[in-house]
Wavefront OBJ file of the C-alpha trace (Angstrom):
o trace
v -7.655 -22.109 24.582
v -4.003 -21.041 25.066
v -1.422 -23.563 26.175
v 0.424 -20.941 28.152
v -0.034 -17.348 29.364
v 3.034 -15.324 30.335
v 2.513 -12.138 32.356
v 5.237 -9.633 31.492
v 6.464 -6.637 33.468
v 9.507 -5.537 31.460
v 10.957 -5.684 27.962
v 13.284 -8.439 29.164
v 10.210 -10.491 30.091
v 8.845 -9.982 26.589
v 12.136 -11.105 25.044
v 12.072 -14.184 27.262
v 8.529 -15.128 26.240
v 9.241 -14.660 22.538
v 12.360 -16.814 22.769
v 10.415 -19.525 24.587
v 7.622 -19.524 21.997
v 10.080 -19.724 19.110
v 12.104 -22.506 20.702
v 9.008 -24.571 21.516
v 7.445 -23.952 18.096
v 4.386 -22.226 19.527
v 2.210 -19.566 17.969
v 2.357 -16.322 19.939
v -0.254 -13.621 20.443
v -0.282 -10.451 22.513
v -2.950 -9.384 24.979
v -2.660 -5.661 25.493
v -5.178 -5.404 28.375
v -8.215 -3.898 26.700
v -11.064 -5.749 24.998
v -10.777 -7.468 21.641
v -14.064 -8.708 20.205
v -12.337 -10.669 17.425
v -10.241 -12.890 19.694
v -6.930 -11.745 18.203
v -5.399 -11.505 21.675
v -5.658 -15.272 22.096
v -4.097 -18.173 20.238
v -3.674 -21.888 20.884
v -0.001 -21.386 21.731
v 1.567 -18.793 24.038
v -0.296 -15.628 25.006
v 1.925 -12.765 26.029
v -0.071 -10.732 28.576
v 0.970 -7.091 29.001
v -1.764 -6.187 31.499
v 0.865 -5.608 34.192
v 2.607 -2.967 32.059
v 0.364 0.066 32.442
v 2.714 2.937 33.290
v 1.992 6.433 31.953
v 4.512 9.294 32.137
v 3.665 12.781 30.864
v 6.674 14.640 29.465
v 7.897 17.781 31.263
v 6.730 19.977 28.377
v 3.273 18.287 28.540
v 3.249 17.719 24.786
v 3.575 13.944 24.865
v 3.351 10.903 27.108
v 5.190 7.589 27.276
v 2.787 4.723 27.875
v 3.440 1.033 28.373
v 1.973 -1.671 26.149
v -0.726 -2.676 28.635
v -2.081 0.821 29.336
v -5.745 1.420 28.662
v -7.393 4.734 27.808
v -8.469 5.162 31.424
v -4.853 4.841 32.597
v -3.710 7.558 30.211
v -6.580 9.942 30.910
v -6.227 9.513 34.665
v -2.792 11.095 34.220
v -3.768 13.743 31.663
v -7.195 14.953 32.861
v -5.862 16.810 35.935
v -3.393 18.629 33.665
v -6.055 19.783 31.219
v -4.610 17.520 28.536
v -6.025 14.719 26.408
v -4.737 11.854 24.309
v -6.604 10.634 21.236
v -8.449 7.496 22.337
v -11.307 5.237 21.357
v -14.892 5.694 22.478
v -14.679 3.961 25.862
v -12.156 3.940 28.673
v -11.581 0.161 28.662
v -9.859 0.130 25.257
v -6.160 -0.798 25.227
v -4.119 2.041 23.770
v -1.544 -0.080 21.931
v -4.032 -2.237 20.029
v -6.228 0.781 19.279
v -3.308 2.788 17.918
v -1.786 0.017 15.808
v -5.138 -0.642 14.130
v -6.264 2.929 13.571
v -8.122 4.464 16.484
v -11.541 5.943 15.691
v -12.817 8.057 18.557
v -14.517 11.271 19.698
v -11.511 13.480 18.849
v -11.047 12.149 15.315
v -12.362 15.252 13.538
v -10.005 17.638 15.289
v -6.897 15.520 15.972
v -7.189 12.534 13.617
v -6.869 8.845 14.395
v -4.964 7.559 17.400
v -2.260 6.319 15.009
v -1.860 9.854 13.637
v -0.755 10.844 17.138
v 1.860 8.109 17.548
v 5.329 9.677 17.833
v 7.462 6.589 18.507
v 7.187 2.944 19.507
v 9.649 0.682 21.313
v 9.071 -2.759 19.856
v 10.516 -6.205 20.553
v 11.036 -8.030 17.263
v 10.653 -11.730 16.612
v 14.418 -12.244 16.877
v 14.470 -10.594 20.310
v 15.963 -7.271 19.257
v 14.515 -4.068 20.700
v 14.182 -1.189 18.248
v 12.589 2.237 18.356
v 10.415 3.015 15.357
v 9.899 6.715 14.715
v 10.382 9.378 12.101
v 14.017 9.141 11.011
v 14.603 5.713 12.537
v 13.174 2.359 11.373
v 10.879 4.398 9.171
v 9.430 1.458 7.229
v 8.473 -0.258 10.462
v 7.066 2.999 11.838
v 4.948 3.356 8.700
v 3.664 -0.218 9.029
v 2.827 0.079 12.734
v 0.496 3.003 12.052
v -2.478 1.112 10.705
v -0.977 -2.274 9.882
v -2.297 -3.955 12.999
v -0.255 -6.641 14.757
v 2.290 -9.194 13.541
v 5.274 -6.851 13.382
v 6.473 -7.464 16.926
v 5.440 -6.624 20.484
v 5.020 -2.924 21.212
v 6.282 -2.568 24.765
v 6.077 1.215 24.971
v 4.758 4.099 22.892
v 5.194 7.844 22.887
v 1.968 9.598 21.942
v 1.047 13.212 21.310
v -1.029 15.089 23.887
v -3.361 18.020 23.271
v -4.540 20.874 25.452
v -8.163 20.112 26.255
v -9.373 21.274 29.706
v -12.797 19.792 29.073
v -15.237 18.687 26.407
v -18.982 19.108 26.080
v -20.402 15.620 25.893
v -23.164 13.328 27.107
v -26.063 11.218 25.892
v -29.265 12.296 24.136
v -32.001 9.655 24.275
v -34.838 9.505 21.744
v -37.674 6.942 21.505
v -37.295 4.255 18.870
v -40.820 5.018 17.645
v -39.371 8.266 16.276
v -36.123 6.686 15.059
v -36.747 7.333 11.374
v -37.527 11.005 11.929
v -34.660 11.552 14.379
v -32.067 9.955 12.125
v -33.302 11.693 8.983
v -33.148 15.067 10.704
v -29.689 14.300 12.017
v -28.585 13.285 8.506
v -29.636 16.743 7.285
v -27.594 18.458 10.002
v -24.496 16.247 9.942
v -22.734 17.727 6.852
v -22.694 21.185 8.466
v -21.140 20.080 11.771
v -17.613 21.391 12.407
v -14.608 19.096 12.783
v -14.571 19.782 16.515
v -17.954 18.073 16.984
v -18.337 14.330 16.543
v -21.616 12.497 17.061
v -21.925 8.776 17.662
v -25.321 7.282 16.801
v -26.393 4.192 18.709
v -29.446 1.968 18.387
v -29.482 -0.069 21.585
v -31.803 -1.637 24.122
v -32.983 0.647 26.896
v -33.335 -0.325 30.573
v -36.647 -2.054 29.842
v -35.188 -4.044 26.936
v -36.971 -1.980 24.274
v -34.789 -0.247 21.662
v -33.959 3.456 21.864
v -31.870 5.843 19.781
v -28.860 7.452 21.456
v -26.842 10.366 20.139
v -23.505 10.933 21.873
v -22.044 14.311 20.857
v -18.533 15.388 21.867
v -17.390 18.967 21.363
v -13.596 19.384 21.576
v -13.302 22.923 20.275
v -13.123 26.338 21.874
v -14.365 26.506 25.445
v -17.948 27.776 25.449
v -18.317 27.264 21.714
v -20.058 23.904 21.725
v -23.545 24.798 22.940
v -24.611 26.484 19.718
v -23.499 23.531 17.592
v -25.089 20.921 19.876
v -28.394 22.796 20.245
v -29.912 21.460 16.971
v -29.332 17.909 18.193
v -31.755 18.555 21.063
v -34.634 19.200 18.650
v -34.682 16.076 16.505
v -37.712 14.560 18.219
v -39.145 13.900 21.672
v -36.060 14.100 23.873
v -36.354 11.545 26.685
v -33.099 12.348 28.442
v -30.190 14.768 28.102
v -26.946 14.399 30.053
v -24.815 16.705 27.889
v -22.523 18.888 29.992
v -18.987 20.228 30.191
v -16.811 17.431 31.611
v -13.238 16.221 31.579
v -12.481 14.171 28.486
v -11.816 11.080 30.589
v -15.248 11.360 32.198
v -16.905 11.583 28.780
v -15.624 8.101 27.859
v -17.495 6.475 30.754
v -20.760 6.461 28.771
v -20.176 2.951 27.412
v -18.347 1.488 30.408
v -21.450 -0.255 31.836
v -21.757 -2.224 28.600
v -18.160 -3.531 28.659
v -18.380 -6.746 30.664
v -15.286 -8.902 31.080
v -15.933 -12.445 29.928
v -19.099 -11.602 28.020
v -19.158 -13.133 24.564
v -19.561 -10.611 21.769
v -19.990 -11.102 18.033
v -19.483 -8.156 15.711
v -19.950 -7.457 12.037
v -18.789 -4.188 10.512
v -19.444 -2.235 7.346
v -19.117 1.347 6.230
v -21.215 3.997 4.576
v -19.972 6.977 2.569
v -22.296 9.169 4.602
v -25.066 8.795 7.163
v -27.988 9.862 4.968
v -31.706 9.119 4.730
v -31.089 5.684 3.205
v -28.661 4.834 6.003
v -31.233 5.916 8.577
v -33.738 3.544 7.017
v -31.226 0.687 7.157
v -30.552 1.245 10.873
v -34.242 1.469 11.766
v -35.068 -1.646 9.759
v -32.216 -3.595 11.357
v -33.134 -2.743 14.940
v -36.798 -3.446 14.267
v -35.735 -7.021 13.532
v -33.413 -7.337 16.562
v -33.830 -10.748 18.167
v -32.820 -9.763 21.711
v -31.691 -6.933 23.960
v -28.111 -8.027 23.229
v -28.326 -6.594 19.706
v -27.033 -3.085 18.978
v -25.825 -0.847 16.154
v -23.224 1.884 16.672
v -21.573 4.371 14.337
v -18.084 5.903 14.249
v -17.388 8.985 12.159
v -14.291 9.362 9.999
v -13.752 12.912 8.761
v -11.937 16.156 9.409
v -8.281 15.813 10.412
v -8.290 12.046 9.819
v -9.353 12.474 6.191
v -6.737 15.124 5.477
v -3.756 12.824 6.136
v -2.228 11.680 2.808
v -3.038 8.030 2.171
v 0.625 7.171 1.579
v 1.699 8.610 4.961
v 0.677 5.537 6.970
v -0.436 1.944 6.417
v -4.041 2.953 7.105
v -5.453 3.139 3.595
v -9.041 4.383 4.048
v -8.488 8.137 4.169
v -11.803 9.404 2.872
v -14.868 10.524 4.780
v -17.079 7.633 5.839
v -19.157 6.267 8.681
v -18.122 2.946 10.193
v -21.007 0.771 11.399
v -20.634 -1.767 14.203
v -23.337 -4.438 14.374
v -23.107 -6.110 17.777
v -24.619 -9.222 19.291
v -23.685 -10.029 22.886
v -24.387 -13.122 24.973
v -24.599 -12.510 28.733
v -25.437 -16.185 29.378
v -22.559 -18.452 28.347
v -24.906 -21.440 28.154
v -26.882 -19.518 25.548
v -30.197 -21.384 25.760
v -33.602 -19.814 26.215
v -35.110 -23.048 27.455
v -34.607 -26.777 27.251
v -34.627 -27.961 23.662
v -34.540 -24.467 22.179
v -31.951 -23.349 19.621
v -28.973 -21.326 20.774
v -29.832 -17.617 20.997
v -26.143 -17.020 20.276
v -26.574 -18.543 16.833
v -29.745 -16.541 16.259
v -28.001 -13.280 17.181
v -25.028 -14.051 14.975
v -27.386 -14.675 12.065
v -29.094 -11.345 12.812
v -25.775 -9.477 12.777
v -24.611 -11.108 9.548
v -27.932 -10.500 7.838
v -27.827 -6.807 8.744
v -24.396 -6.367 7.164
v -25.473 -7.939 3.877
v -29.026 -6.551 3.786
v -28.242 -3.634 1.457
v -25.155 -4.527 -0.569
v -25.676 -1.525 -2.817
v -25.358 0.826 0.179
v -23.140 -0.950 2.707
v -19.445 -1.565 2.123
v -18.484 -4.664 4.157
v -15.260 -4.874 6.152
v -15.379 -8.665 6.609
v -12.491 -9.076 9.060
v -13.409 -6.187 11.311
v -12.234 -2.603 11.000
v -10.930 -1.217 7.693
v -7.244 -1.743 8.491
v -7.719 -5.492 8.883
v -9.752 -6.162 5.782
v -6.810 -6.955 3.545
v -7.231 -3.713 1.606
v -4.910 -1.516 3.625
v -3.052 -0.347 0.512
v -5.520 0.616 -2.226
v -4.619 -0.220 -5.818
v -4.572 3.499 -6.586
v -2.246 4.331 -3.671
v 0.994 6.141 -4.371
v 2.772 4.105 -1.689
v 5.869 2.599 -3.334
v 5.537 -1.139 -3.856
v 9.141 -1.452 -2.659
v 8.098 -0.198 0.769
v 5.397 -2.868 0.988
v 7.911 -5.550 -0.004
v 10.392 -4.351 2.611
v 7.733 -4.488 5.307
v 6.898 -8.084 4.401
v 10.487 -9.236 4.864
v 11.249 -7.404 8.104
v 12.439 -9.754 10.890
v 9.079 -9.534 12.758
v 7.358 -11.114 9.778
v 8.630 -14.562 10.698
v 5.299 -16.137 11.588
v 6.049 -15.798 15.301
v 3.080 -13.528 15.895
v -0.544 -14.234 15.178
v -3.264 -11.721 14.370
v -6.154 -14.138 14.041
v -9.590 -12.823 13.217
v -11.744 -15.827 14.125
v -14.650 -14.990 16.380
v -16.082 -17.345 19.004
v -13.547 -19.969 17.953
v -14.037 -23.449 19.375
v -10.762 -25.214 20.118
v -9.963 -28.348 22.053
v -9.733 -27.360 25.697
v -6.302 -27.508 27.267
v -4.824 -26.529 30.592
v -3.228 -23.107 30.106
v -0.142 -22.502 32.221
v 0.059 -19.032 33.779
v 3.609 -17.834 34.273
v 5.349 -14.823 35.692
v 8.535 -14.326 33.715
v 11.743 -13.953 35.724
v 15.413 -13.718 34.830
v 16.949 -17.012 33.769
v 13.578 -18.728 33.442
v 13.633 -19.236 29.677
v 15.076 -22.747 29.782
v 12.595 -23.895 32.421
v 9.666 -22.357 30.510
v 10.733 -24.128 27.299
v 11.286 -27.430 29.101
v 7.902 -27.180 30.770
v 6.126 -26.630 27.452
v 7.994 -29.450 25.682
v 7.081 -31.798 28.517
v 3.445 -30.667 28.207
v 3.511 -31.346 24.475
v 4.851 -34.880 25.037
v 2.107 -35.551 27.603
v -0.511 -34.264 25.192
v 0.685 -36.663 22.495
v 0.373 -39.619 24.853
v -3.021 -38.565 26.152
v -1.765 -37.667 29.627
v -2.754 -34.036 29.473
v -6.511 -34.605 29.301
v -8.913 -31.951 28.106
v -10.047 -30.365 31.374
v -10.668 -26.655 31.737
v -8.876 -26.167 35.067
v -6.168 -23.522 35.080
v -2.689 -24.472 36.261
v -0.242 -21.993 37.771
v 3.454 -22.580 38.269
v 6.277 -20.427 39.570
v 9.460 -20.187 37.567
l 1 2 3 4 5 6 7 8 9 10 11 12 13 14 15 16 17 18 19 20 21 22 23 24 25 26 27 28 29 30 31 32 33 34 35 36 37 38 39 40 41 42 43 44 45 46 47 48 49 50 51 52 53 54 55 56 57 58 59 60 61 62 63 64 65 66 67 68 69 70 71 72 73 74 75 76 77 78 79 80 81 82 83 84 85 86 87 88 89 90 91 92 93 94 95 96 97 98 99 100 101 102 103 104 105 106 107 108 109 110 111 112 113 114 115 116 117 118 119 120 121 122 123 124 125 126 127 128 129 130 131 132 133 134 135 136 137 138 139 140 141 142 143 144 145 146 147 148 149 150 151 152 153 154 155 156 157 158 159 160 161 162 163 164 165 166 167 168 169 170 171 172 173 174 175 176 177 178 179 180 181 182 183 184 185 186 187 188 189 190 191 192 193 194 195 196 197 198 199 200 201 202 203 204 205 206 207 208 209 210 211 212 213 214 215 216 217 218 219 220 221 222 223 224 225 226 227 228 229 230 231 232 233 234 235 236 237 238 239 240 241 242 243 244 245 246 247 248 249 250 251 252 253 254 255 256 257 258 259 260 261 262 263 264 265 266 267 268 269 270 271 272 273 274 275 276 277 278 279 280 281 282 283 284 285 286 287 288 289 290 291 292 293 294 295 296 297 298 299 300 301 302 303 304 305 306 307 308 309 310 311 312 313 314 315 316 317 318 319 320 321 322 323 324 325 326 327 328 329 330 331 332 333 334 335 336 337 338 339 340 341 342 343 344 345 346 347 348 349 350 351 352 353 354 355 356 357 358 359 360 361 362 363 364 365 366 367 368 369 370 371 372 373 374 375 376 377 378 379 380 381 382 383 384 385 386 387 388 389 390 391 392 393 394 395 396 397 398 399 400 401 402 403 404 405 406 407 408 409 410 411 412 413 414 415 416 417 418 419 420 421 422 423 424 425 426 427 428 429 430 431 432 433 434 435 436 437 438 439 440 441 442 443 444 445 446 447 448 449 450 451 452 453 454 455 456 457 458 459 460 461 462
């Protein structure tokens, strides 16, 4: 549990929080405002919360937008949808744009417009020494390269400028097939998939239906020429016994609401990930076998395509090193009940679900390529051995001022730490000394046992 949470509204607030963390010797992490299944937004030191920084400003020429570090996809698309524009986002509206972009940014528009990071034009970032720099083409180019796919730990991105695209609407929705026909549906889809154009992405989901029994969902999104999607989506309607079809022409922002009901604040989620070169017949068998062994309705498997425009970017252009066609697999286990027990004396279902998720990732080592720390950018293999990226660039990135161990990008999931009383602060001018003094006093109390280990939250005004 964090010792302190600072809610920032401006870049000056961010500078203040960083200075306080450095002076007090605290680890620092950044919470962008979206969801982070791996717990990277939290640390046992100071959490810098950007959820109050959610401004979105579309440029006069409508080709780009400036967005603050706490903006989520829904904030951006609320501004762009009425203008017939779209930003490249993740698959649901609750995702924070900064974290998504820094890590990569798989999503429904990937085939046509690439990853979210491929659409980053510039970033205003507060470094570990408190300096504010703008990373873009022609300025701080090494840092700009690292931000696009290198994840966190380079500083705090307070504002980004992202590219916008003309997209009055998309054709999207959910196709529901019975799990009893899962093998047939997925095999037939695997036969069709190689012929789909870049403008059509399809997310495959094996999830629990309303009655708790598993179903197969296909979520197509057509982002091409208006009126041109029906012919390409039509074969997806004939893969088996179609139980439901909500596919229609909608605003892009509306299309991301499909998964919103499943994003529950405070719900514990465990995820394993792996990748496949292609979603073929063998992959279909793996998915069916995994869901047949699901231990609860909290288990799910989802796919994310990587192809088209994203695959055509040269590998040396950004820090995101996996630039070949593949299918990313998310294996999810969620725990609606924090207590986690089925009944008195029973084992923790949470542990059972975690075991299920881990077993699914390692079930077919000859077919599945694990990404043990999450998505490909965070697996420690960002720069392949065969990459033409100059080693000197990598060395320069490692010694940039932000790489001073001030920021944490921890990957631990469901970490158990000694409970402390986190202090929630609103940063104000001239408050740095008081914030530092408060934390040092808290540290002294902790050493003498005065701080206790309660879970109550304490709020103070600076």
